[in-house]
NUFI-322012 format. One record per residue (C-alpha): chain; residue number from 1; x, y, z; residue in one letter. Coordinates in steps of 0.2 Angstrom, whole numbers, plus 5000, padded with zeros to 4 digits. Layout:
N
+------+-----+------+------+------+------+
! unit ! pos !   xx !   yy !   zz ! code !
+------+-----+------+------+------+------+
!    A ! NUM !    X !    Y !    Z !    A !
...
+------+-----+------+------+------+------+
***
This chain:
312
+------+-----+------+------+------+------+
! unit ! pos !   xx !   yy !   zz ! code !
+------+-----+------+------+------+------+
!    A !   1 ! 4804 ! 5019 ! 4862 !    M !
!    A !   2 ! 4812 ! 5033 ! 4873 !    P !
!    A !   3 ! 4827 ! 5041 ! 4865 !    L !
!    A !   4 ! 4843 ! 5049 ! 4873 !    M !
!    A !   5 ! 4857 ! 5061 ! 4868 !    H !
!    A !   6 ! 4873 ! 5051 ! 4866 !    A !
!    A !   7 ! 4890 ! 5056 ! 4858 !    V !
!    A !   8 ! 4896 ! 5043 ! 4845 !    R !
!    A !   9 ! 4909 ! 5041 ! 4832 !    I !
!    A !  10 ! 4903 ! 5034 ! 4815 !    H !
!    A !  11 ! 4921 ! 5035 ! 4808 !    A !
!    A !  12 ! 4939 ! 5037 ! 4815 !    F !
!    A !  13 ! 4947 ! 5054 ! 4814 !    G !
!    A !  14 ! 4950 ! 5070 ! 4823 !    N !
!    A !  15 ! 4938 ! 5077 ! 4836 !    P !
!    A !  16 ! 4926 ! 5083 ! 4822 !    D !
!    A !  17 ! 4920 ! 5065 ! 4820 !    V !
!    A !  18 ! 4911 ! 5066 ! 4837 !    L !
!    A !  19 ! 4893 ! 5067 ! 4834 !    E !
!    A !  20 ! 4878 ! 5070 ! 4846 !    L !
!    A !  21 ! 4865 ! 5058 ! 4841 !    D !
!    A !  22 ! 4848 ! 5052 ! 4847 !    D !
!    A !  23 ! 4848 ! 5034 ! 4851 !    I !
!    A !  24 ! 4837 ! 5022 ! 4862 !    P !
!    A !  25 ! 4838 ! 5022 ! 4880 !    V !
!    A !  26 ! 4846 ! 5006 ! 4885 !    P !
!    A !  27 ! 4836 ! 4992 ! 4894 !    T !
!    A !  28 ! 4845 ! 4982 ! 4908 !    P !
!    A !  29 ! 4846 ! 4963 ! 4907 !    T !
!    A !  30 ! 4843 ! 4954 ! 4924 !    A !
!    A !  31 ! 4860 ! 4958 ! 4932 !    H !
!    A !  32 ! 4862 ! 4976 ! 4925 !    E !
!    A !  33 ! 4857 ! 4993 ! 4930 !    I !
!    A !  34 ! 4853 ! 5009 ! 4920 !    V !
!    A !  35 ! 4862 ! 5024 ! 4926 !    I !
!    A !  36 ! 4855 ! 5042 ! 4923 !    R !
!    A !  37 ! 4872 ! 5050 ! 4919 !    V !
!    A !  38 ! 4876 ! 5066 ! 4928 !    V !
!    A !  39 ! 4894 ! 5067 ! 4923 !    A !
!    A !  40 ! 4906 ! 5057 ! 4912 !    A !
!    A !  41 ! 4925 ! 5057 ! 4912 !    S !
!    A !  42 ! 4936 ! 5060 ! 4897 !    V !
!    A !  43 ! 4952 ! 5048 ! 4896 !    N !
!    A !  44 ! 4966 ! 5046 ! 4884 !    P !
!    A !  45 ! 4959 ! 5030 ! 4879 !    I !
!    A !  46 ! 4944 ! 5039 ! 4872 !    D !
!    A !  47 ! 4954 ! 5050 ! 4859 !    Y !
!    A !  48 ! 4965 ! 5035 ! 4855 !    K !
!    A !  49 ! 4949 ! 5025 ! 4850 !    I !
!    A !  50 ! 4942 ! 5040 ! 4841 !    R !
!    A !  51 ! 4957 ! 5042 ! 4831 !    S !
!    A !  52 ! 4958 ! 5024 ! 4826 !    G !
!    A !  53 ! 4974 ! 5020 ! 4836 !    K !
!    A !  54 ! 4965 ! 5007 ! 4847 !    Y !
!    A !  55 ! 4967 ! 4990 ! 4837 !    P !
!    A !  56 ! 4953 ! 4981 ! 4847 !    A !
!    A !  57 ! 4940 ! 4992 ! 4838 !    L !
!    A !  58 ! 4937 ! 4991 ! 4820 !    R !
!    A !  59 ! 4927 ! 5002 ! 4807 !    Q !
!    A !  60 ! 4914 ! 4989 ! 4805 !    E !
!    A !  61 ! 4910 ! 4990 ! 4824 !    Q !
!    A !  62 ! 4905 ! 5008 ! 4822 !    L !
!    A !  63 ! 4895 ! 5019 ! 4827 !    P !
!    A !  64 ! 4902 ! 5018 ! 4845 !    K !
!    A !  65 ! 4897 ! 5028 ! 4860 !    V !
!    A !  66 ! 4914 ! 5033 ! 4869 !    L !
!    A !  67 ! 4918 ! 5035 ! 4887 !    G !
!    A !  68 ! 4922 ! 5022 ! 4901 !    R !
!    A !  69 ! 4917 ! 5030 ! 4917 !    D !
!    A !  70 ! 4902 ! 5039 ! 4924 !    V !
!    A !  71 ! 4893 ! 5045 ! 4939 !    S !
!    A !  72 ! 4875 ! 5047 ! 4941 !    G !
!    A !  73 ! 4859 ! 5040 ! 4948 !    V !
!    A !  74 ! 4851 ! 5023 ! 4946 !    V !
!    A !  75 ! 4836 ! 5024 ! 4935 !    E !
!    A !  76 ! 4831 ! 5006 ! 4932 !    T !
!    A !  77 ! 4837 ! 4989 ! 4939 !    V !
!    A !  78 ! 4837 ! 4972 ! 4931 !    G !
!    A !  79 ! 4825 ! 4959 ! 4938 !    A !
!    A !  80 ! 4839 ! 4949 ! 4948 !    Q !
!    A !  81 ! 4849 ! 4965 ! 4953 !    T !
!    A !  82 ! 4851 ! 4965 ! 4972 !    T !
!    A !  83 ! 4865 ! 4978 ! 4976 !    K !
!    A !  84 ! 4856 ! 4994 ! 4969 !    F !
!    A !  85 ! 4839 ! 5001 ! 4969 !    Q !
!    A !  86 ! 4831 ! 5016 ! 4959 !    K !
!    A !  87 ! 4838 ! 5033 ! 4965 !    G !
!    A !  88 ! 4855 ! 5027 ! 4972 !    D !
!    A !  89 ! 4870 ! 5038 ! 4968 !    A !
!    A !  90 ! 4883 ! 5028 ! 4960 !    V !
!    A !  91 ! 4899 ! 5029 ! 4950 !    Y !
!    A !  92 ! 4906 ! 5016 ! 4938 !    A !
!    A !  93 ! 4919 ! 5010 ! 4926 !    M !
!    A !  94 ! 4909 ! 5003 ! 4912 !    L !
!    A !  95 ! 4913 ! 4988 ! 4901 !    G !
!    A !  96 ! 4921 ! 4990 ! 4884 !    R !
!    A !  97 ! 4905 ! 4988 ! 4874 !    D !
!    A !  98 ! 4896 ! 5002 ! 4884 !    V !
!    A !  99 ! 4899 ! 5021 ! 4882 !    G !
!    A ! 100 ! 4897 ! 5034 ! 4895 !    G !
!    A ! 101 ! 4896 ! 5050 ! 4884 !    Y !
!    A ! 102 ! 4877 ! 5048 ! 4885 !    A !
!    A ! 103 ! 4862 ! 5053 ! 4896 !    E !
!    A ! 104 ! 4860 ! 5035 ! 4901 !    Y !
!    A ! 105 ! 4872 ! 5020 ! 4903 !    A !
!    A ! 106 ! 4872 ! 5002 ! 4907 !    L !
!    A ! 107 ! 4882 ! 4994 ! 4920 !    A !
!    A ! 108 ! 4883 ! 4977 ! 4929 !    T !
!    A ! 109 ! 4884 ! 4975 ! 4948 !    E !
!    A ! 110 ! 4903 ! 4972 ! 4947 !    N !
!    A ! 111 ! 4906 ! 4988 ! 4937 !    E !
!    A ! 112 ! 4896 ! 5001 ! 4949 !    A !
!    A ! 113 ! 4898 ! 5006 ! 4967 !    A !
!    A ! 114 ! 4890 ! 5019 ! 4978 !    P !
!    A ! 115 ! 4897 ! 5036 ! 4974 !    K !
!    A ! 116 ! 4909 ! 5043 ! 4988 !    P !
!    A ! 117 ! 4897 ! 5053 ! 4999 !    T !
!    A ! 118 ! 4909 ! 5068 ! 5000 !    T !
!    A ! 119 ! 4910 ! 5071 ! 4982 !    L !
!    A ! 120 ! 4897 ! 5078 ! 4970 !    N !
!    A ! 121 ! 4894 ! 5070 ! 4953 !    F !
!    A ! 122 ! 4908 ! 5079 ! 4943 !    V !
!    A ! 123 ! 4923 ! 5075 ! 4953 !    P !
!    A ! 124 ! 4916 ! 5057 ! 4956 !    A !
!    A ! 125 ! 4915 ! 5054 ! 4937 !    A !
!    A ! 126 ! 4934 ! 5058 ! 4937 !    A !
!    A ! 127 ! 4938 ! 5043 ! 4948 !    V !
!    A ! 128 ! 4933 ! 5026 ! 4941 !    P !
!    A ! 129 ! 4945 ! 5022 ! 4926 !    L !
!    A ! 130 ! 4960 ! 5032 ! 4932 !    A !
!    A ! 131 ! 4959 ! 5027 ! 4950 !    A !
!    A ! 132 ! 4956 ! 5008 ! 4946 !    L !
!    A ! 133 ! 4971 ! 5009 ! 4934 !    T !
!    A ! 134 ! 4982 ! 5016 ! 4948 !    A !
!    A ! 135 ! 4975 ! 5004 ! 4961 !    W !
!    A ! 136 ! 4977 ! 4988 ! 4950 !    Q !
!    A ! 137 ! 4995 ! 4994 ! 4944 !    G !
!    A ! 138 ! 5001 ! 4997 ! 4962 !    L !
!    A ! 139 ! 4993 ! 4984 ! 4972 !    F !
!    A ! 140 ! 4987 ! 4969 ! 4961 !    K !
!    A ! 141 ! 5001 ! 4969 ! 4949 !    Y !
!    A ! 142 ! 5015 ! 4979 ! 4958 !    G !
!    A ! 143 ! 5011 ! 4971 ! 4975 !    Q !
!    A ! 144 ! 5016 ! 4987 ! 4983 !    M !
!    A ! 145 ! 5018 ! 4986 ! 5002 !    R !
!    A ! 146 ! 5020 ! 4999 ! 5016 !    A !
!    A ! 147 ! 5038 ! 5005 ! 5018 !    G !
!    A ! 148 ! 5043 ! 5002 ! 5000 !    Q !
!    A ! 149 ! 5051 ! 5016 ! 4989 !    R !
!    A ! 150 ! 5040 ! 5019 ! 4974 !    V !
!    A ! 151 ! 5044 ! 5030 ! 4958 !    L !
!    A ! 152 ! 5029 ! 5035 ! 4948 !    I !
!    A ! 153 ! 5031 ! 5042 ! 4931 !    H !
!    A ! 154 ! 5019 ! 5055 ! 4926 !    G !
!    A ! 155 ! 5012 ! 5059 ! 4943 !    G !
!    A ! 156 ! 5002 ! 5074 ! 4938 !    A !
!    A ! 157 ! 4990 ! 5065 ! 4925 !    G !
!    A ! 158 ! 4974 ! 5057 ! 4928 !    G !
!    A ! 159 ! 4981 ! 5040 ! 4933 !    V !
!    A ! 160 ! 4997 ! 5047 ! 4941 !    G !
!    A ! 161 ! 4989 ! 5059 ! 4953 !    H !
!    A ! 162 ! 4978 ! 5044 ! 4960 !    F !
!    A ! 163 ! 4994 ! 5033 ! 4961 !    A !
!    A ! 164 ! 5004 ! 5045 ! 4971 !    V !
!    A ! 165 ! 4989 ! 5047 ! 4984 !    Q !
!    A ! 166 ! 4986 ! 5028 ! 4985 !    F !
!    A ! 167 ! 5004 ! 5024 ! 4987 !    A !
!    A ! 168 ! 5006 ! 5037 ! 5001 !    K !
!    A ! 169 ! 4990 ! 5031 ! 5009 !    A !
!    A ! 170 ! 4997 ! 5013 ! 5010 !    R !
!    A ! 171 ! 5013 ! 5019 ! 5018 !    G !
!    A ! 172 ! 5025 ! 5020 ! 5004 !    A !
!    A ! 173 ! 5039 ! 5033 ! 5001 !    W !
!    A ! 174 ! 5034 ! 5041 ! 4984 !    V !
!    A ! 175 ! 5044 ! 5050 ! 4971 !    A !
!    A ! 176 ! 5037 ! 5056 ! 4955 !    T !
!    A ! 177 ! 5042 ! 5063 ! 4938 !    T !
!    A ! 178 ! 5033 ! 5079 ! 4933 !    V !
!    A ! 179 ! 5034 ! 5096 ! 4925 !    S !
!    A ! 180 ! 5040 ! 5111 ! 4935 !    A !
!    A ! 181 ! 5022 ! 5118 ! 4936 !    E !
!    A ! 182 ! 5016 ! 5102 ! 4944 !    D !
!    A ! 183 ! 5028 ! 5101 ! 4958 !    I !
!    A ! 184 ! 5017 ! 5111 ! 4971 !    G !
!    A ! 185 ! 5002 ! 5100 ! 4967 !    M !
!    A ! 186 ! 5011 ! 5084 ! 4969 !    L !
!    A ! 187 ! 5019 ! 5089 ! 4985 !    K !
!    A ! 188 ! 5002 ! 5093 ! 4992 !    S !
!    A ! 189 ! 4996 ! 5076 ! 4987 !    L !
!    A ! 190 ! 5009 ! 5067 ! 4997 !    G !
!    A ! 191 ! 5025 ! 5065 ! 4985 !    A !
!    A ! 192 ! 5040 ! 5064 ! 4996 !    A !
!    A ! 193 ! 5051 ! 5069 ! 4981 !    Q !
!    A ! 194 ! 5046 ! 5078 ! 4965 !    T !
!    A ! 195 ! 5058 ! 5077 ! 4950 !    I !
!    A ! 196 ! 5057 ! 5090 ! 4936 !    D !
!    A ! 197 ! 5059 ! 5078 ! 4921 !    Y !
!    A ! 198 ! 5063 ! 5092 ! 4909 !    K !
!    A ! 199 ! 5078 ! 5098 ! 4919 !    H !
!    A ! 200 ! 5084 ! 5083 ! 4930 !    E !
!    A ! 201 ! 5087 ! 5065 ! 4926 !    K !
!    A ! 202 ! 5077 ! 5054 ! 4938 !    F !
!    A ! 203 ! 5091 ! 5041 ! 4938 !    E !
!    A ! 204 ! 5102 ! 5055 ! 4946 !    D !
!    A ! 205 ! 5089 ! 5059 ! 4959 !    A !
!    A ! 206 ! 5083 ! 5042 ! 4965 !    V !
!    A ! 207 ! 5090 ! 5025 ! 4967 !    Q !
!    A ! 208 ! 5086 ! 5008 ! 4976 !    N !
!    A ! 209 ! 5068 ! 5009 ! 4970 !    I !
!    A ! 210 ! 5057 ! 4994 ! 4975 !    D !
!    A ! 211 ! 5043 ! 4998 ! 4962 !    L !
!    A ! 212 ! 5043 ! 5009 ! 4946 !    V !
!    A ! 213 ! 5025 ! 5013 ! 4940 !    F !
!    A ! 214 ! 5027 ! 5018 ! 4922 !    D !
!    A ! 215 ! 5013 ! 5029 ! 4914 !    L !
!    A ! 216 ! 5024 ! 5036 ! 4901 !    I !
!    A ! 217 ! 5034 ! 5022 ! 4891 !    G !
!    A ! 218 ! 5047 ! 5024 ! 4878 !    G !
!    A ! 219 ! 5064 ! 5031 ! 4884 !    E !
!    A ! 220 ! 5057 ! 5034 ! 4902 !    T !
!    A ! 221 ! 5054 ! 5016 ! 4904 !    Q !
!    A ! 222 ! 5071 ! 5011 ! 4897 !    Q !
!    A ! 223 ! 5080 ! 5022 ! 4909 !    R !
!    A ! 224 ! 5070 ! 5015 ! 4923 !    S !
!    A ! 225 ! 5080 ! 4999 ! 4924 !    W !
!    A ! 226 ! 5094 ! 5009 ! 4931 !    N !
!    A ! 227 ! 5085 ! 5015 ! 4947 !    V !
!    A ! 228 ! 5077 ! 4998 ! 4952 !    L !
!    A ! 229 ! 5084 ! 4988 ! 4966 !    K !
!    A ! 230 ! 5088 ! 4969 ! 4963 !    D !
!    A ! 231 ! 5072 ! 4960 ! 4964 !    G !
!    A ! 232 ! 5062 ! 4976 ! 4961 !    G !
!    A ! 233 ! 5046 ! 4978 ! 4950 !    T !
!    A ! 234 ! 5042 ! 4988 ! 4935 !    L !
!    A ! 235 ! 5024 ! 4989 ! 4930 !    I !
!    A ! 236 ! 5017 ! 4999 ! 4915 !    S !
!    A ! 237 ! 5000 ! 5003 ! 4909 !    S !
!    A ! 238 ! 5006 ! 5009 ! 4892 !    V !
!    A ! 239 ! 5020 ! 4998 ! 4886 !    Q !
!    A ! 240 ! 5026 ! 4980 ! 4888 !    R !
!    A ! 241 ! 5043 ! 4980 ! 4897 !    P !
!    A ! 242 ! 5058 ! 4971 ! 4889 !    D !
!    A ! 243 ! 5058 ! 4953 ! 4896 !    E !
!    A ! 244 ! 5076 ! 4950 ! 4892 !    K !
!    A ! 245 ! 5081 ! 4966 ! 4902 !    M !
!    A ! 246 ! 5070 ! 4961 ! 4916 !    A !
!    A ! 247 ! 5078 ! 4944 ! 4917 !    Q !
!    A ! 248 ! 5095 ! 4951 ! 4916 !    A !
!    A ! 249 ! 5092 ! 4963 ! 4930 !    R !
!    A ! 250 ! 5082 ! 4951 ! 4941 !    N !
!    A ! 251 ! 5066 ! 4962 ! 4939 !    I !
!    A ! 252 ! 5048 ! 4957 ! 4939 !    R !
!    A ! 253 ! 5041 ! 4967 ! 4925 !    A !
!    A ! 254 ! 5024 ! 4967 ! 4916 !    M !
!    A ! 255 ! 5011 ! 4978 ! 4908 !    N !
!    A ! 256 ! 4992 ! 4977 ! 4910 !    Y !
!    A ! 257 ! 4975 ! 4984 ! 4906 !    M !
!    A ! 258 ! 4963 ! 4990 ! 4920 !    A !
!    A ! 259 ! 4947 ! 4981 ! 4923 !    A !
!    A ! 260 ! 4931 ! 4986 ! 4931 !    P !
!    A ! 261 ! 4930 ! 4981 ! 4949 !    N !
!    A ! 262 ! 4916 ! 4987 ! 4961 !    A !
!    A ! 263 ! 4924 ! 4981 ! 4977 !    Q !
!    A ! 264 ! 4940 ! 4991 ! 4973 !    Q !
!    A ! 265 ! 4929 ! 5006 ! 4969 !    L !
!    A ! 266 ! 4921 ! 5004 ! 4986 !    E !
!    A ! 267 ! 4938 ! 5004 ! 4994 !    E !
!    A ! 268 ! 4943 ! 5019 ! 4984 !    I !
!    A ! 269 ! 4927 ! 5028 ! 4990 !    A !
!    A ! 270 ! 4932 ! 5025 ! 5008 !    R !
!    A ! 271 ! 4949 ! 5033 ! 5006 !    L !
!    A ! 272 ! 4940 ! 5048 ! 4997 !    I !
!    A ! 273 ! 4927 ! 5050 ! 5011 !    D !
!    A ! 274 ! 4941 ! 5048 ! 5024 !    E !
!    A ! 275 ! 4950 ! 5063 ! 5016 !    G !
!    A ! 276 ! 4965 ! 5053 ! 5011 !    K !
!    A ! 277 ! 4963 ! 5054 ! 4992 !    V !
!    A ! 278 ! 4955 ! 5067 ! 4981 !    K !
!    A ! 279 ! 4952 ! 5068 ! 4963 !    P !
!    A ! 280 ! 4959 ! 5084 ! 4954 !    I !
!    A ! 281 ! 4947 ! 5090 ! 4940 !    V !
!    A ! 282 ! 4955 ! 5104 ! 4930 !    K !
!    A ! 283 ! 4942 ! 5106 ! 4916 !    A !
!    A ! 284 ! 4924 ! 5103 ! 4913 !    T !
!    A ! 285 ! 4914 ! 5103 ! 4897 !    Y !
!    A ! 286 ! 4896 ! 5100 ! 4892 !    T !
!    A ! 287 ! 4891 ! 5085 ! 4882 !    L !
!    A ! 288 ! 4889 ! 5096 ! 4866 !    A !
!    A ! 289 ! 4906 ! 5103 ! 4869 !    D !
!    A ! 290 ! 4915 ! 5086 ! 4869 !    V !
!    A ! 291 ! 4926 ! 5090 ! 4853 !    A !
!    A ! 292 ! 4933 ! 5104 ! 4863 !    R !
!    A ! 293 ! 4936 ! 5092 ! 4878 !    A !
!    A ! 294 ! 4946 ! 5080 ! 4867 !    H !
!    A ! 295 ! 4956 ! 5094 ! 4859 !    R !
!    A ! 296 ! 4961 ! 5100 ! 4876 !    H !
!    A ! 297 ! 4965 ! 5083 ! 4882 !    M !
!    A ! 298 ! 4976 ! 5079 ! 4867 !    E !
!    A ! 299 ! 4985 ! 5095 ! 4864 !    N !
!    A ! 300 ! 4987 ! 5103 ! 4881 !    D !
!    A ! 301 ! 4996 ! 5099 ! 4897 !    H !
!    A ! 302 ! 4983 ! 5092 ! 4909 !    I !
!    A ! 303 ! 4984 ! 5091 ! 4928 !    Q !
!    A ! 304 ! 4972 ! 5078 ! 4934 !    G !
!    A ! 305 ! 4956 ! 5075 ! 4924 !    K !
!    A ! 306 ! 4944 ! 5082 ! 4911 !    V !
!    A ! 307 ! 4925 ! 5079 ! 4914 !    V !
!    A ! 308 ! 4909 ! 5081 ! 4904 !    L !
!    A ! 309 ! 4894 ! 5088 ! 4913 !    K !
!    A ! 310 ! 4879 ! 5078 ! 4905 !    V !
!    A ! 311 ! 4865 ! 5083 ! 4916 !    A !
!    A ! 312 ! 4861 ! 5097 ! 4928 !    A !
+------+-----+------+------+------+------+
***
């Protein structure tokens, strides 16, 4: 049985628990494809899982390959797969049971889509999970429409920098909370108003907001009630909003988790290829340097995304 390199955790802990193992190359079922991974993205959920802070994964389910999104080339297709063939360039948000920190990864036809033609594999790998989180938060759950006033908390991060661009591309007026060093980047991505959260209260800077997209939680979420218009919407990917507060303020509020969606990835690829959206990759590492990538992601201020180069 052919083997591949993959990064797994055998126990929860700090980045030192990330181990480069040799494990069997996966075999696709009828509706799956095997992707030869060229690049894989690092997301905050990865270090939360690694450190044991993700309750859905337990010790008895280890070892576990981490990573939820990849870009690469189709290596093998299942017997009933019609969407792809060997050699296709794709990108994918993988299912929870599959890991992307590996030389090969399994994906279903609903998880993978043709890679944006204007991107090489490294920036393409930065897109799926973060962009789908932004897309679903704004459009599926937030029901954002053209002409609305949108406030995005954490606009410089992986999800946030996509959210700013998507909202702008769909015709919204976009404000975002960021650090001072991020202001230039966010203005270039289409934010109409940038708020330095360290030196300015966002509730003093904006009012009458239709949709707050919260990627921070905590006190930031609590203060957000004060900027929303009557009948507005608060959507969070990180924390469930207070239902009593929502009812009292006549606000529609919810939190959610992003899910793989190939059709949405195809729409996102079109926006990228039209030049309306671009992923920001601020750091790349090799698969063997994955522990350094995790330390960087956990401890430093990150603009955009961190990506692992898996293959040449």
